[in-house]
N, C-alpha and C positions, 0 to 999 in steps of 0.2 A: 559169776559174771561181774557183779558189783565190786567184789573184792579186787578182781584184776583191773577193773576200770580205775579204782582208787589208787592202786599201786602205780599204774601208768601215769595218772594225773600227778602223783607225788614226784615221779621221775621228771616229768615235764617242768613242774614248778621249781624243783631243785636245780635243774639245768638252766632255767631262765634266770634264776637268782645269781648263779655263778657267772653266767654270760654277761649279765648286767654289771656285776662287780668287775669283771675283766675289762669290759668296755669303758668303765669309768675309772680304771687304774686304781682300784681299791686295794688297800693293804690288809684290811680285815673286814669280816662280815660279823655283825653283832646280832645275836638272837636273844629273845627273852628265854630264861631258863624254864622250860616246860616239861621237865621230866617228872610227870605225875605218875604215882604208883597206885595200884588198886583199881577197883571198879568205881564207876560213876554212880552216885546215889540215885535212886529212883527205880521204877519197875523195869522198863524196857529201854532205858536211855542207853545202856551199854551197846545194845544191838543197833540202835539208830545213830550212834556216834561214829561217823565214817571218816572224819577229818584225820589225816595221817601226819600230824605235826611232828611226832618223834621221828618218823621215817624220813620226812622232808629234811629235817635238821641233820640227820645222819648222812643222807645222800649228799647234802650240800657240803658237809664237813669233808667227806671223802673227795668230792670233786674239787673243792677249794684247796685242799692240801696238795692235790696233784698240780694245781696251777699256782702254787706258792702263795696262797692267800690264807691268812690266819682266820680262825673262827673263835669268837668270844661269846660268852653268855652273861647276861645281867639279870638281876631279880625282876620278875614280872609283876610284883606287887605294886599297885597304884600307878602303873604307867599310863593307863587310859583314864583312870579316875581323877587324876590331878591335872590341872591346867598347866600348859608349858610356860605360861607367862608368870607363874608363881602366885596366882590369885586364889588358889585353893581348889576344892572339888568342883567338877563340872556337873551340869544338869543335861541329860540326854533329851533330844527332841523326840517327842512321842510319834510324830508322823514319819520322820526320817531318822532312823536310829544311828546313821553315821554322822549326823551333826550334833554338836553340843554347844551349850552356852556357858561361857565363863562367868565368874562372879562380876566381872567388869561390864558384862552385857554384850560382849563381843561373841558372835557366832563363829564357830570353827569346825573343821573336820576332826572327828575324834581320833581316827587313825593317824593323821598327820601330827596331832598333838602328842600321841603316844610315841610315835617314831622319834620326835624331838626328845622326849624324855628318855627313851632307850639309848639314844646316841649320847645324851648328856651324862647318863650314869656311867657309860663306858669311858668317856673322856675324863670325868671327875676321877674315876679309879686310876686311869693311866697318868693323870697329872699328879695325883697325891702319892702314888705307890713309890716312885723313886726318891722322894724327898726324905731327908733325915727327920727323925721323930720331932725335933724341936721346931723345924720349919713347918711341918705338917700340923702340929698342935697350934702354932701361931695362926696359920691360915684357918684352921677349924674354929678358933676363937673368933676370928673376924667374920667368917661365914659359917655360923653354927649348923646350918641346915645340911651341909655336906657330910657331917659326921654320920648321919643315919641315911644310908643309901636307898632305903625303900621309900623315902619321901623326897628324894632328889629330883628336881625338874630342870628344864632348860634355863630358866631364869637363875638358878643357883650356879650353874656352870658359867654363866656370864659374870656373875658377881665374883666367883672364884678366880676367873681369868683376870678381871680388872684388879683384884687384890694382889695377884701374883705379878702383874705388870708394875703395880705400885711398889712392891717389895724389890723388884729388880732395879727400878729407877732409884731407889733410896740407897 
């Protein structure tokens, strides 16, 4: 019974994601790369782990392709651990785990910060991929944080964009 409930919940979530993407005229849906292999460590965690993240992504991918929407995946490492403003690691609130505090003292929603970082990693990759190696290395020299994608945040995308605009103007 629980398995069927989770399958149905996964279908509803995937359908809602694709409907939202269609409604907002999205060209691409970006997911964290969550293709984890093997069992979860611990005694009975495998039985209790009912979240169907892999199935939701697969269902989304099929529905999105039917609607001519691309699906892309980015590295999940440090997306919610790093602050989107570039200030470094965040500290989670003990009472409300969905809130975090940046090193600057600003309180923010962890999921929103992670979403900014996921989107930023996608756009950094899409901005740098078509460039010739000389231009890419010049931009990576000016914004060295974009070289390593697992530490890229929204602030790095903003710096990269301003450097690209500066190069276009020159």
